N, C-alpha and C positions, 0 to 999 in steps of 0.2 A: 519952636520947638514941642518947648516946656507947656506953653499954654496949650498946642495940639494935643501932646500927651494928658494933661490934665483934665481936655473935654472928653478926651476917648475913656478914660477911667472913670468920667464921671456917668456918663454914657451907658456905659458897661454894669456899675452897679446900680443904676436906674432900668436898664433891661432884668437883670437879676431879680430887682426889686418886686417891679411890673409880675416878672413867670413866676415868684414865688406867691404874690398876691393872686393871680388866676389862678394855680394848682390850686393855694388852698380853699379860694371860693369854690371852684372845681368839686373840692374833696367835701366840701361842706353841704353844696347843693344835693351832690349826687343820692347820698344816705336821706335827706329829705324827703326827696322826688321819690324814692324807692318805699318808702316808710309813709308815704298818704296813698289813700284809696284812687284806684285811676278812674273808678265808675261815675258819669256826670250825670247819671239819674238813681233813683233807690230799687237795688235790687234785691231779691228775694233767692234768698240761698239755703238749701236743705241739707244737715249733715246728718247722716244715717248713724243708729247707735255701731259703735267697734270702728268706725273711721278711723284711720291713723292719721298723724299729724301732714305727709306726703299728702294723704285723699282730698284733706281740707282745702290744703293751698292749691293742687289742682283745680280742685271744684270752684274757688275764690280766683282763680286766673282766669280759667276757661268761662267764668260767668263776669270778667270784663274788670273786679273790684279791685284786683292788685296787678302790680304792674309786673314782678317778678316772683315766680315762687319760690325760688331759691334762698333770695332774701327775707321772705316773709318766716320761714321755716326757720331760719338762722337764730331770726328777732325772736319767733315766738319761742324758741328752746332758752335763748340766753334769758327771756321774762318768764318761763318755767311756764307757759299758759299750756303749750304741749299735753300737760298733763289733768289739764281741767277743763279740757273743751269738751262741751256737752252735747249731746244732736238735739236736734229741732231744729224749726223753721226759722228764717229770721230775716230780717231787714234791714239792709245795711245801706244807710242812707250816701249821699254825694261826698267823695273825696275825703273821706273820716281819714285821719292819723292812724296808724296801727293800735297807737294806745285803747283809742275808742272801739274800734274793730275788737281786740282781745277782750275787750270787758264785754262787748257784746255774744261772743261765743261762748263766754263762763259762765252768764246768767243763766242761760236756758231759755225753754221757750217765752218767745216775746209776744204769740198768738196763740189763742186755742186751739188747739192741735186733734189730729186723730193720727192715731198707730195702727199701720197694717203691714204686719207681717205674712211674706211670699215664700214658702219654704222651695229649697230647688226642686226643679222635676216639676212643676208646675207648669198644666197648659194654660194660654193665652184665656181659656173658656173658663180653668177655675182661676185664675187670678180675676177675671171678671166680678165672680159672683162673690169672692173676698173682699171688692170694689163695694159690693150692693150690701155685702154687711155689716159695710161698716157705715153706708148712710151717706157717701160722700157722691154718689152718681150711679147710676142703671148699671146691667152688666150691657145691655146693647147700647147704652152710652158709651161704653169704657171700649167696646170691640168697634162701635162703627169710630171712636178717635185714634184707635192706632189703623185703619183702612185712611182715616185721613192723614194720618203723619207720615205713612208709606208714598200719598199721594204727593202729598207738601214737598218729601224731601225729594225725590224722584230717584229712589235707590233703584240700583241696576238690575238686582234679581229678576225672575221670573214668576210671579203670583199668581199667574192662572192655575196652576195645578195645585194648588196649597189651599187650605179650609181658612186657615187666617194669614195676610201678608206681615205680621207682625210677631208670628211665633219664635220664640227663641231672643227676642231683641231686647227683652226686658228684662231687667238682671233681677233675680230671687233677693231680697234681702226684706230688713225691716225696715218703714219706711216711715216719718213723721209730717204726715200733710197737714196744709193748713185745713182750718173744716169748711172753707167755701172754696178748697182745689177745687178746680173743675177736669174732667175727664182728660181734656185735651192737654193740662198741666201737670196731670201727672202721668202721662204717656211721656212728656218733654223729659218729665223727670226722670224716668224709670230706664230711658234710653239713654240719657247723659249719665247716668249711673254705669250703664254696660259698656259705653263708650271708653271710660274711664279705664276700663280695665286693658284696655289695648295700648301698648306704649309704640312708639315710633320703632324701635327692636323690632315689635313682634309685627309691624307690617312689613318691615325687612325680611322677615324669615318667613313669613305669609309668599312675597313677590318670589325666593329664591327657590322654594317649593311649589309654585303654580297653584297657589293656594286662594282662593278667593274669601271675606269674610265671612259668607253665607254658608260656605264649605264646613267653613272649621265652625260656625254654630251648627251647623247640621251633624257633623261628627258630634260635637260636644253633647248636643244633644241625646245623642245615642247613648254615648258612655253614662250619661250622668242618668240615666233611665235604666243603664243594664247593670252599673258598678255598686256593690254592698257598703264599700268603705273608700274611702280617697288614695288609700294606697293599690286601691287593684286600677284605678283609671288608668295608668298608664299601659297596663297589661293589657285592658280590654283594647285600649286606642291601639294596640300592637296589634291585634287579633284582627280589628276591623282594618288595618292596612293591611295586611297579608292576606288576608281573603279580596279585597279591594285589587290587588296588585297580582293575582292567581281568577281575576274574572270569576270569582266564588259569587253565590248570594251571601250577602250578611245574614237571613236567617234571625233576625234578632225580632222576639215577641213582641219587644216595646211598641215596635214599628207598626204590627198588624194590628196590635189595641188599638192604636191610634188609627189607623186607615178603619176599623172596622166603625170606632165612633165617628170618624168624621171628625175626631180633634175634643169633640163634645161627651160623648158618654164615655166610662172607663170601666173596661173589663174587668174582671177580677178572674179570669178562667180562659187561656186560648184553646178555642178545639180545633180539629182539624178542619171542620168546615169553613174555617176563620182564614187559614194559611192560602184558601183558593180566591179568596175575595180582590175582583179586578181591581186594583188603586195604585199607584205609583209608588205608596208610602208601604206597601206588601212586599217587604223585603224577602220573602220568601218566593214569591214568584217572580220578583224584578232585581234586576244584578246592578249591582253599584250604590251609591247611596239614593237615599229617597229625595223629592225634590225640596227638602228644606227643614228645619229645626222642628221635633217632634214635642219640647219641653225650656223650659227656662233653662240652660247651664248654670252650675256654678263655676267659677274662675279654676279651680284644680282640674274640670275637666275642659275647661278650653285650653288650658294648659297641656292635655293630655293629648287632645284634639292636635295642636301643633307637631307639640314632642312625644308622640307614641315612644313607648318603649322596645326597643331592637330583641327581638326572638323569631323562635318559629312553631309556636301556638296557634291553631287554626280554629280549635273547640275550646269551650269552656262551660259547664254545669256548675247548677247551685251545690254546694257544700255543705260542712258542718259550720265550717268558718268562711265565711266567702265562697269565694268559685272555686272550680279545678278545673286546672287547666290543661290540654291537650295536642300533641301534634299531630297525632293520627285519628283516622274515625274509630278505629279497634279500640286505641285506647281509649276513646269517648264514650265509647260505649260499654266499656267496663265502670267509668266514673260517672254514667247515667243509671247503669245497673244499680251501680253502689249507693248513689243518692235515691231509689224508687225503694231499696231495701231499707235505708235512713227514715223514708218516710211513714213504711208499714209498721215499722218498728216504733217508731212516733204514734201511730194510728192506733197501735196497741195498746200503749201506755196510758193512750187516752181513758180507752175503752174500760180497763181494767180499773183505773181511777173514778170511773162513772158509776153514781151511785148506783 
């Protein structure tokens, strides 16, 4: 019995030692695994000016460079790398330890790059002009690349009534492109930047509200072109929502400008004759949302499109500081009259100051 007990004791101790060794090995292996690059080939990553650590981690994860974005953020913060990440186009060699990846991201540009800024509210046609001015590609090549992307991705929305299939799908921002970047690669980078705006929670919210991504971007583009300040975005989104619920025409001037110019020419003034243009983008003639976005929206406009402010306003007009909102048409007419009086006063001042 004593021998049997001794054997059982030895076996128990051995099991504990082996289990402890296994746990130790596991705890040692996991951090090493997570702290090593996941890519098996060199990957090009673009970091834009102002990108947060979370955005960089998401980008690296989406491109297959890291195993876990949260571990990357934890280690970057621990090493204080998050304060020194520089914008640029980087080539990340395969299976690099975090220490090397951190060095790369803090060095700055590895290759000669071209900086191109796309302000919010631009159309694809205008974006193409900026790409052409940068010398990276012609406007025609840029626009052809957007059509190619639409076909390759098999996007579900109907592009037939659209002037440009990817209007509103490229995020407006400052980009650091490689000097040899192709138009196709530029589109890939800009659409990926837009995709990173949307979280899993955003898609759940859209599903709850019965909204498609195309509808959200369409609303966001209208908000973008109509709002003077970020603070107004959700208010204007609420007006759009209220009008849609009541089957009222949206009557948004920016959509008329887009329709008349066919996504290319930009009118500086909307005339009564423009309001009669037969085009589904003309929200003075057609009820509901236009068939697609009319410009590139920023994140605040996208957020407003998904969660508009709840109120009773149905009208708005430009005021001295942004827009003035109204619940009734009568109140709106008063605001319009006040705006016209303000404009006439401004014209008089200009005439008085003129030599």
